[in-house]
A tleap script that builds the chain and sets N, CA, C and O, in Angstrom:
source leaprc.protein.ff14SB
mol = sequence {
  NMET ASN TRP ILE TYR LEU ILE ILE ALA GLY
  ILE PHE GLU VAL PHE TRP ALA TYR MET MET
  LYS LEU SER HIE GLY PHE THR LYS ILE ASN
  PHE THR VAL PHE THR ILE LEU GLY MET LEU
  VAL SER PHE ILE LEU LEU ALA LYS ALA THR
  LYS THR LEU PRO LEU SER ILE ALA TYR PRO
  VAL TRP THR GLY ILE GLY ALA ILE GLY SER
  ILE LEU VAL GLY PHE PHE ILE PHE GLY ASP
  LYS ILE SER PRO ILE THR TRP VAL PHE ILE
  ILE LEU LEU LEU ILE SER ILE ILE GLY ILE
  LYS ILE THR THR SER CASN
}
set mol.1.N position { 42.502 23.341 84.295 }
set mol.1.CA position { 41.571 23.775 83.261 }
set mol.1.C position { 41.253 25.260 83.384 }
set mol.1.O position { 40.970 25.921 82.384 }
set mol.2.N position { 41.299 25.791 84.615 }
set mol.2.CA position { 40.964 27.204 84.826 }
set mol.2.C position { 41.927 28.133 84.075 }
set mol.2.O position { 41.510 29.170 83.558 }
set mol.3.N position { 43.210 27.763 84.013 }
set mol.3.CA position { 44.180 28.585 83.276 }
set mol.3.C position { 43.927 28.515 81.778 }
set mol.3.O position { 44.133 29.500 81.068 }
set mol.4.N position { 43.487 27.375 81.294 }
set mol.4.CA position { 43.164 27.252 79.864 }
set mol.4.C position { 41.976 28.151 79.527 }
set mol.4.O position { 41.990 28.856 78.518 }
set mol.5.N position { 40.939 28.122 80.384 }
set mol.5.CA position { 39.807 29.036 80.186 }
set mol.5.C position { 40.281 30.486 80.146 }
set mol.5.O position { 39.845 31.270 79.304 }
set mol.6.N position { 41.167 30.826 81.058 }
set mol.6.CA position { 41.648 32.199 81.156 }
set mol.6.C position { 42.437 32.604 79.916 }
set mol.6.O position { 42.259 33.708 79.402 }
set mol.7.N position { 43.296 31.732 79.438 }
set mol.7.CA position { 44.086 32.048 78.238 }
set mol.7.C position { 43.190 32.186 77.013 }
set mol.7.O position { 43.371 33.104 76.213 }
set mol.8.N position { 42.233 31.290 76.862 }
set mol.8.CA position { 41.306 31.381 75.733 }
set mol.8.C position { 40.451 32.646 75.855 }
set mol.8.O position { 40.169 33.302 74.852 }
set mol.9.N position { 40.042 32.986 77.071 }
set mol.9.CA position { 39.284 34.222 77.286 }
set mol.9.C position { 40.104 35.427 76.834 }
set mol.9.O position { 39.572 36.344 76.209 }
set mol.10.N position { 41.396 35.427 77.149 }
set mol.10.CA position { 42.275 36.517 76.720 }
set mol.10.C position { 42.402 36.583 75.210 }
set mol.10.O position { 42.425 37.670 74.632 }
set mol.11.N position { 42.484 35.427 74.572 }
set mol.11.CA position { 42.558 35.389 73.103 }
set mol.11.C position { 41.280 35.951 72.494 }
set mol.11.O position { 41.326 36.683 71.505 }
set mol.12.N position { 40.127 35.602 73.095 }
set mol.12.CA position { 38.872 36.157 72.590 }
set mol.12.C position { 38.752 37.649 72.867 }
set mol.12.O position { 38.038 38.354 72.154 }
set mol.13.N position { 39.439 38.136 73.889 }
set mol.13.CA position { 39.460 39.580 74.113 }
set mol.13.C position { 40.175 40.274 72.953 }
set mol.13.O position { 39.734 41.319 72.474 }
set mol.14.N position { 41.274 39.683 72.514 }
set mol.14.CA position { 41.989 40.220 71.349 }
set mol.14.C position { 41.096 40.144 70.110 }
set mol.14.O position { 41.034 41.087 69.320 }
set mol.15.N position { 40.408 39.017 69.950 }
set mol.15.CA position { 39.516 38.830 68.802 }
set mol.15.C position { 38.455 39.915 68.744 }
set mol.15.O position { 38.238 40.528 67.700 }
set mol.16.N position { 37.786 40.152 69.891 }
set mol.16.CA position { 36.701 41.136 69.833 }
set mol.16.C position { 37.229 42.547 69.637 }
set mol.16.O position { 36.560 43.371 69.014 }
set mol.17.N position { 38.403 42.840 70.153 }
set mol.17.CA position { 38.986 44.168 69.915 }
set mol.17.C position { 39.297 44.360 68.431 }
set mol.17.O position { 39.070 45.432 67.869 }
set mol.18.N position { 39.815 43.315 67.815 }
set mol.18.CA position { 40.109 43.346 66.382 }
set mol.18.C position { 38.825 43.530 65.578 }
set mol.18.O position { 38.775 44.350 64.661 }
set mol.19.N position { 37.793 42.770 65.921 }
set mol.19.CA position { 36.513 42.885 65.222 }
set mol.19.C position { 35.903 44.271 65.427 }
set mol.19.O position { 35.287 44.826 64.517 }
set mol.20.N position { 36.078 44.824 66.624 }
set mol.20.CA position { 35.540 46.153 66.894 }
set mol.20.C position { 36.195 47.194 65.990 }
set mol.20.O position { 35.527 48.092 65.479 }
set mol.21.N position { 37.490 47.068 65.800 }
set mol.21.CA position { 38.199 47.982 64.896 }
set mol.21.C position { 37.646 47.846 63.486 }
set mol.21.O position { 37.424 48.846 62.802 }
set mol.22.N position { 37.423 46.609 63.051 }
set mol.22.CA position { 36.897 46.371 61.702 }
set mol.22.C position { 35.440 46.805 61.549 }
set mol.22.O position { 34.964 46.998 60.430 }
set mol.23.N position { 34.728 46.959 62.671 }
set mol.23.CA position { 33.315 47.361 62.601 }
set mol.23.C position { 33.150 48.845 62.279 }
set mol.23.O position { 32.041 49.299 61.997 }
set mol.24.N position { 34.248 49.600 62.321 }
set mol.24.CA position { 34.212 51.039 62.028 }
set mol.24.C position { 33.143 51.754 62.861 }
set mol.24.O position { 32.214 52.368 62.336 }
set mol.25.N position { 33.317 51.644 64.175 }
set mol.25.CA position { 32.383 52.312 65.081 }
set mol.25.C position { 31.013 51.661 65.089 }
set mol.25.O position { 29.998 52.339 65.245 }
set mol.26.N position { 30.984 50.354 64.922 }
set mol.26.CA position { 29.751 49.559 64.893 }
set mol.26.C position { 28.842 49.921 63.729 }
set mol.26.O position { 27.622 49.793 63.832 }
set mol.27.N position { 29.421 50.369 62.628 }
set mol.27.CA position { 28.624 50.678 61.436 }
set mol.27.C position { 28.563 49.520 60.458 }
set mol.27.O position { 27.729 49.515 59.552 }
set mol.28.N position { 29.443 48.531 60.633 }
set mol.28.CA position { 29.415 47.337 59.786 }
set mol.28.C position { 28.860 46.193 60.625 }
set mol.28.O position { 29.511 45.712 61.552 }
set mol.29.N position { 27.655 45.769 60.287 }
set mol.29.CA position { 26.893 44.870 61.148 }
set mol.29.C position { 27.580 43.519 61.349 }
set mol.29.O position { 27.562 42.986 62.459 }
set mol.30.N position { 28.183 42.955 60.302 }
set mol.30.CA position { 28.793 41.633 60.473 }
set mol.30.C position { 29.943 41.684 61.487 }
set mol.30.O position { 30.058 40.789 62.325 }
set mol.31.N position { 30.780 42.700 61.427 }
set mol.31.CA position { 31.869 42.822 62.385 }
set mol.31.C position { 31.356 43.205 63.775 }
set mol.31.O position { 31.955 42.840 64.787 }
set mol.32.N position { 30.255 43.935 63.816 }
set mol.32.CA position { 29.632 44.265 65.097 }
set mol.32.C position { 29.140 42.999 65.786 }
set mol.32.O position { 29.330 42.829 66.990 }
set mol.33.N position { 28.509 42.111 65.024 }
set mol.33.CA position { 28.020 40.845 65.583 }
set mol.33.C position { 29.199 40.014 66.095 }
set mol.33.O position { 29.126 39.453 67.189 }
set mol.34.N position { 30.284 39.928 65.320 }
set mol.34.CA position { 31.470 39.189 65.767 }
set mol.34.C position { 32.083 39.808 67.014 }
set mol.34.O position { 32.591 39.096 67.880 }
set mol.35.N position { 32.035 41.132 67.107 }
set mol.35.CA position { 32.526 41.814 68.310 }
set mol.35.C position { 31.736 41.366 69.535 }
set mol.35.O position { 32.317 40.993 70.555 }
set mol.36.N position { 30.428 41.404 69.431 }
set mol.36.CA position { 29.562 41.032 70.555 }
set mol.36.C position { 29.733 39.557 70.916 }
set mol.36.O position { 29.803 39.209 72.095 }
set mol.37.N position { 29.798 38.693 69.908 }
set mol.37.CA position { 30.009 37.267 70.185 }
set mol.37.C position { 31.364 37.021 70.853 }
set mol.37.O position { 31.467 36.221 71.783 }
set mol.38.N position { 32.392 37.708 70.379 }
set mol.38.CA position { 33.709 37.582 70.992 }
set mol.38.C position { 33.713 38.046 72.432 }
set mol.38.O position { 34.348 37.430 73.288 }
set mol.39.N position { 32.998 39.141 72.705 }
set mol.39.CA position { 32.880 39.634 74.074 }
set mol.39.C position { 32.197 38.601 74.959 }
set mol.39.O position { 32.653 38.323 76.068 }
set mol.40.N position { 31.116 38.043 74.470 }
set mol.40.CA position { 30.378 37.048 75.253 }
set mol.40.C position { 31.248 35.837 75.583 }
set mol.40.O position { 31.289 35.389 76.729 }
set mol.41.N position { 31.933 35.316 74.587 }
set mol.41.CA position { 32.798 34.155 74.823 }
set mol.41.C position { 33.899 34.519 75.816 }
set mol.41.O position { 34.183 33.761 76.744 }
set mol.42.N position { 34.510 35.669 75.618 }
set mol.42.CA position { 35.588 36.103 76.502 }
set mol.42.C position { 35.104 36.246 77.943 }
set mol.42.O position { 35.760 35.765 78.867 }
set mol.43.N position { 33.972 36.898 78.138 }
set mol.43.CA position { 33.444 37.108 79.489 }
set mol.43.C position { 32.998 35.799 80.139 }
set mol.43.O position { 33.213 35.593 81.334 }
set mol.44.N position { 32.376 34.913 79.353 }
set mol.44.CA position { 31.929 33.630 79.904 }
set mol.44.C position { 33.129 32.803 80.357 }
set mol.44.O position { 33.107 32.213 81.437 }
set mol.45.N position { 34.178 32.760 79.530 }
set mol.45.CA position { 35.365 32.001 79.915 }
set mol.45.C position { 36.089 32.639 81.094 }
set mol.45.O position { 36.626 31.931 81.946 }
set mol.46.N position { 36.108 33.964 81.151 }
set mol.46.CA position { 36.691 34.645 82.314 }
set mol.46.C position { 35.903 34.283 83.567 }
set mol.46.O position { 36.492 34.023 84.616 }
set mol.47.N position { 34.591 34.265 83.467 }
set mol.47.CA position { 33.755 33.904 84.611 }
set mol.47.C position { 34.024 32.471 85.058 }
set mol.47.O position { 34.085 32.198 86.257 }
set mol.48.N position { 34.186 31.554 84.104 }
set mol.48.CA position { 34.501 30.168 84.451 }
set mol.48.C position { 35.855 30.091 85.158 }
set mol.48.O position { 36.011 29.348 86.127 }
set mol.49.N position { 36.826 30.855 84.673 }
set mol.49.CA position { 38.163 30.838 85.277 }
set mol.49.C position { 38.132 31.390 86.696 }
set mol.49.O position { 38.857 30.908 87.567 }
set mol.50.N position { 37.297 32.399 86.934 }
set mol.50.CA position { 37.262 33.004 88.269 }
set mol.50.C position { 36.472 32.169 89.279 }
set mol.50.O position { 36.398 32.528 90.454 }
set mol.51.N position { 35.888 31.070 88.835 }
set mol.51.CA position { 35.276 30.158 89.798 }
set mol.51.C position { 36.338 29.546 90.703 }
set mol.51.O position { 36.085 29.266 91.875 }
set mol.52.N position { 37.538 29.342 90.141 }
set mol.52.CA position { 38.599 28.714 90.931 }
set mol.52.C position { 39.826 29.599 91.099 }
set mol.52.O position { 40.551 29.463 92.085 }
set mol.53.N position { 40.072 30.494 90.164 }
set mol.53.CA position { 41.207 31.418 90.291 }
set mol.53.C position { 40.766 32.677 91.025 }
set mol.53.O position { 39.635 33.128 90.844 }
set mol.54.N position { 41.626 33.248 91.841 }
set mol.54.CA position { 41.275 34.510 92.485 }
set mol.54.C position { 41.123 35.620 91.439 }
set mol.54.O position { 41.854 35.657 90.449 }
set mol.55.N position { 40.190 36.498 91.666 }
set mol.55.CA position { 39.983 37.624 90.759 }
set mol.55.C position { 41.249 38.465 90.639 }
set mol.55.O position { 41.549 39.000 89.571 }
set mol.56.N position { 41.984 38.577 91.734 }
set mol.56.CA position { 43.204 39.386 91.743 }
set mol.56.C position { 44.290 38.807 90.834 }
set mol.56.O position { 45.249 39.504 90.503 }
set mol.57.N position { 44.154 37.572 90.435 }
set mol.57.CA position { 45.075 36.937 89.497 }
set mol.57.C position { 44.449 36.899 88.099 }
set mol.57.O position { 45.087 37.282 87.118 }
set mol.58.N position { 43.218 36.443 88.016 }
set mol.58.CA position { 42.574 36.212 86.725 }
set mol.58.C position { 42.399 37.494 85.915 }
set mol.58.O position { 42.710 37.530 84.725 }
set mol.59.N position { 41.905 38.532 86.556 }
set mol.59.CA position { 41.612 39.747 85.793 }
set mol.59.C position { 42.869 40.398 85.218 }
set mol.59.O position { 42.864 40.757 84.040 }
set mol.60.N position { 43.943 40.568 85.989 }
set mol.60.CA position { 45.151 41.150 85.397 }
set mol.60.C position { 45.749 40.300 84.266 }
set mol.60.O position { 46.250 40.841 83.280 }
set mol.61.N position { 45.696 38.988 84.412 }
set mol.61.CA position { 46.216 38.126 83.344 }
set mol.61.C position { 45.358 38.267 82.096 }
set mol.61.O position { 45.883 38.379 80.988 }
set mol.62.N position { 44.044 38.261 82.271 }
set mol.62.CA position { 43.114 38.409 81.147 }
set mol.62.C position { 43.346 39.727 80.412 }
set mol.62.O position { 43.443 39.755 79.185 }
set mol.63.N position { 43.432 40.807 81.165 }
set mol.63.CA position { 43.651 42.102 80.522 }
set mol.63.C position { 45.044 42.204 79.919 }
set mol.63.O position { 45.231 42.859 78.893 }
set mol.64.N position { 46.020 41.562 80.548 }
set mol.64.CA position { 47.373 41.573 80.002 }
set mol.64.C position { 47.452 40.845 78.675 }
set mol.64.O position { 48.083 41.324 77.732 }
set mol.65.N position { 46.808 39.682 78.600 }
set mol.65.CA position { 46.765 38.950 77.329 }
set mol.65.C position { 46.080 39.807 76.270 }
set mol.65.O position { 46.544 39.897 75.133 }
set mol.66.N position { 44.977 40.433 76.654 }
set mol.66.CA position { 44.259 41.301 75.718 }
set mol.66.C position { 45.093 42.487 75.274 }
set mol.66.O position { 45.081 42.859 74.100 }
set mol.67.N position { 45.813 43.078 76.208 }
set mol.67.CA position { 46.640 44.242 75.877 }
set mol.67.C position { 47.772 43.865 74.933 }
set mol.67.O position { 47.966 44.505 73.900 }
set mol.68.N position { 48.517 42.825 75.290 }
set mol.68.CA position { 49.645 42.419 74.443 }
set mol.68.C position { 49.144 41.949 73.075 }
set mol.68.O position { 49.720 42.296 72.044 }
set mol.69.N position { 48.084 41.168 73.073 }
set mol.69.CA position { 47.527 40.697 71.803 }
set mol.69.C position { 47.040 41.834 70.927 }
set mol.69.O position { 47.251 41.825 69.714 }
set mol.70.N position { 46.390 42.811 71.534 }
set mol.70.CA position { 45.891 43.959 70.766 }
set mol.70.C position { 47.037 44.806 70.218 }
set mol.70.O position { 46.953 45.338 69.111 }
set mol.71.N position { 48.092 44.925 70.993 }
set mol.71.CA position { 49.273 45.643 70.513 }
set mol.71.C position { 49.853 44.938 69.294 }
set mol.71.O position { 50.191 45.580 68.300 }
set mol.72.N position { 49.966 43.618 69.373 }
set mol.72.CA position { 50.529 42.857 68.256 }
set mol.72.C position { 49.634 42.925 67.021 }
set mol.72.O position { 50.135 43.041 65.902 }
set mol.73.N position { 48.319 42.854 67.210 }
set mol.73.CA position { 47.385 42.995 66.088 }
set mol.73.C position { 47.534 44.388 65.466 }
set mol.73.O position { 47.595 44.525 64.244 }
set mol.74.N position { 47.591 45.403 66.303 }
set mol.74.CA position { 47.770 46.760 65.792 }
set mol.74.C position { 49.060 46.908 65.010 }
set mol.74.O position { 49.079 47.542 63.955 }
set mol.75.N position { 50.131 46.333 65.513 }
set mol.75.CA position { 51.435 46.444 64.876 }
set mol.75.C position { 51.489 45.658 63.568 }
set mol.75.O position { 51.882 46.199 62.534 }
set mol.76.N position { 51.099 44.385 63.608 }
set mol.76.CA position { 51.258 43.520 62.440 }
set mol.76.C position { 50.156 43.680 61.398 }
set mol.76.O position { 50.416 43.552 60.201 }
set mol.77.N position { 48.934 43.957 61.834 }
set mol.77.CA position { 47.823 44.014 60.881 }
set mol.77.C position { 47.517 45.448 60.451 }
set mol.77.O position { 47.282 45.714 59.272 }
set mol.78.N position { 47.521 46.364 61.415 }
set mol.78.CA position { 47.143 47.737 61.093 }
set mol.78.C position { 48.337 48.665 60.902 }
set mol.78.O position { 48.162 49.841 60.584 }
set mol.79.N position { 49.544 48.151 61.092 }
set mol.79.CA position { 50.738 48.963 60.858 }
set mol.79.C position { 50.971 50.052 61.889 }
set mol.79.O position { 51.611 51.061 61.594 }
set mol.80.N position { 50.454 49.856 63.101 }
set mol.80.CA position { 50.688 50.841 64.163 }
set mol.80.C position { 52.189 50.972 64.418 }
set mol.80.O position { 52.918 49.981 64.400 }
set mol.81.N position { 52.633 52.184 64.651 }
set mol.81.CA position { 54.036 52.442 64.964 }
set mol.81.C position { 54.240 52.329 66.468 }
set mol.81.O position { 53.496 52.922 67.249 }
set mol.82.N position { 55.246 51.569 66.865 }
set mol.82.CA position { 55.543 51.369 68.281 }
set mol.82.C position { 57.014 51.688 68.503 }
set mol.82.O position { 57.885 51.126 67.839 }
set mol.83.N position { 57.284 52.580 69.426 }
set mol.83.CA position { 58.661 52.998 69.684 }
set mol.83.C position { 59.444 51.893 70.385 }
set mol.83.O position { 58.851 51.020 71.019 }
set mol.84.N position { 60.763 51.923 70.277 }
set mol.84.CA position { 61.583 50.911 70.950 }
set mol.84.C position { 61.344 50.841 72.462 }
set mol.84.O position { 61.316 49.745 73.021 }
set mol.85.N position { 61.176 51.961 73.122 }
set mol.85.CA position { 60.943 51.941 74.570 }
set mol.85.C position { 59.582 51.311 74.886 }
set mol.85.O position { 59.425 50.653 75.914 }
set mol.86.N position { 58.617 51.512 74.013 }
set mol.86.CA position { 57.314 50.875 74.216 }
set mol.86.C position { 57.452 49.361 74.141 }
set mol.86.O position { 56.804 48.649 74.907 }
set mol.87.N position { 58.286 48.854 73.232 }
set mol.87.CA position { 58.531 47.408 73.154 }
set mol.87.C position { 59.118 46.892 74.461 }
set mol.87.O position { 58.794 45.786 74.894 }
set mol.88.N position { 59.978 47.683 75.090 }
set mol.88.CA position { 60.546 47.278 76.382 }
set mol.88.C position { 59.432 47.083 77.400 }
set mol.88.O position { 59.434 46.099 78.139 }
set mol.89.N position { 58.484 48.008 77.446 }
set mol.89.CA position { 57.385 47.897 78.398 }
set mol.89.C position { 56.425 46.762 78.039 }
set mol.89.O position { 55.841 46.145 78.930 }
set mol.90.N position { 56.258 46.486 76.771 }
set mol.90.CA position { 55.439 45.345 76.356 }
set mol.90.C position { 56.087 44.052 76.842 }
set mol.90.O position { 55.399 43.157 77.336 }
set mol.91.N position { 57.397 43.954 76.705 }
set mol.91.CA position { 58.126 42.771 77.186 }
set mol.91.C position { 58.005 42.656 78.706 }
set mol.91.O position { 57.838 41.557 79.235 }
set mol.92.N position { 58.089 43.786 79.403 }
set mol.92.CA position { 57.913 43.761 80.861 }
set mol.92.C position { 56.512 43.280 81.240 }
set mol.92.O position { 56.351 42.540 82.211 }
set mol.93.N position { 55.511 43.694 80.487 }
set mol.93.CA position { 54.143 43.240 80.733 }
set mol.93.C position { 54.040 41.729 80.537 }
set mol.93.O position { 53.422 41.034 81.344 }
set mol.94.N position { 54.644 41.228 79.468 }
set mol.94.CA position { 54.642 39.791 79.217 }
set mol.94.C position { 55.353 39.040 80.343 }
set mol.94.O position { 54.856 38.017 80.814 }
set mol.95.N position { 56.495 39.535 80.770 }
set mol.95.CA position { 57.214 38.917 81.888 }
set mol.95.C position { 56.350 38.920 83.146 }
set mol.95.O position { 56.353 37.951 83.905 }
set mol.96.N position { 55.618 39.998 83.364 }
set mol.96.CA position { 54.744 40.090 84.533 }
set mol.96.C position { 53.635 39.042 84.489 }
set mol.96.O position { 53.333 38.410 85.501 }
set mol.97.N position { 53.033 38.862 83.324 }
set mol.97.CA position { 51.963 37.864 83.187 }
set mol.97.C position { 52.515 36.467 83.448 }
set mol.97.O position { 51.901 35.679 84.167 }
set mol.98.N position { 53.665 36.162 82.869 }
set mol.98.CA position { 54.285 34.858 83.098 }
set mol.98.C position { 54.640 34.692 84.574 }
set mol.98.O position { 54.449 33.621 85.149 }
set mol.99.N position { 55.153 35.752 85.178 }
set mol.99.CA position { 55.487 35.700 86.615 }
set mol.99.C position { 54.274 35.434 87.478 }
set mol.99.O position { 54.353 34.668 88.439 }
set mol.100.N position { 53.152 36.055 87.150 }
set mol.100.CA position { 51.922 35.801 87.909 }
set mol.100.C position { 51.539 34.328 87.800 }
set mol.100.O position { 51.187 33.699 88.797 }
set mol.101.N position { 51.608 33.779 86.585 }
set mol.101.CA position { 51.267 32.360 86.396 }
set mol.101.C position { 52.213 31.455 87.179 }
set mol.101.O position { 51.771 30.521 87.849 }
set mol.102.N position { 53.503 31.727 87.098 }
set mol.102.CA position { 54.489 30.872 87.762 }
set mol.102.C position { 54.335 30.897 89.277 }
set mol.102.O position { 54.532 29.877 89.937 }
set mol.103.N position { 53.989 32.045 89.827 }
set mol.103.CA position { 53.941 32.184 91.284 }
set mol.103.C position { 52.575 31.926 91.886 }
set mol.103.O position { 52.394 32.065 93.095 }
set mol.104.N position { 51.599 31.546 91.046 }
set mol.104.CA position { 50.256 31.244 91.537 }
set mol.104.C position { 50.120 29.737 91.717 }
set mol.104.O position { 50.530 28.959 90.857 }
set mol.105.N position { 49.546 29.340 92.833 }
set mol.105.CA position { 49.455 27.915 93.139 }
set mol.105.C position { 48.309 27.196 92.433 }
set mol.105.O position { 48.321 25.967 92.366 }
set mol.106.N position { 47.318 27.920 91.902 }
set mol.106.CA position { 46.167 27.262 91.237 }
set mol.106.C position { 46.536 26.793 89.853 }
set mol.106.O position { 45.701 26.222 89.151 }
savepdb mol mol.pdb
quit
């Protein structure tokens, strides 16, 4: 269950980053509220995951999910331009996250 909490926490990290972008510097109150709620859910689930997972595993996976998810949101929703070499490093990051999961005993 700890890995499920961690994955959902990472998804909520992407959610709050997306909402933060839509808040236009926290000037749009509805998106600001969603940003804060997303942060709370993400942090609470991360805290639940770290009850049993080592911080040295949980935090990098959480941030990795957030990073890759935010990159994909930027690319697909906001039209961010990403160079081919950057895609290589994104794939390496994804491989690293999967490798951490595979090699962790919890």
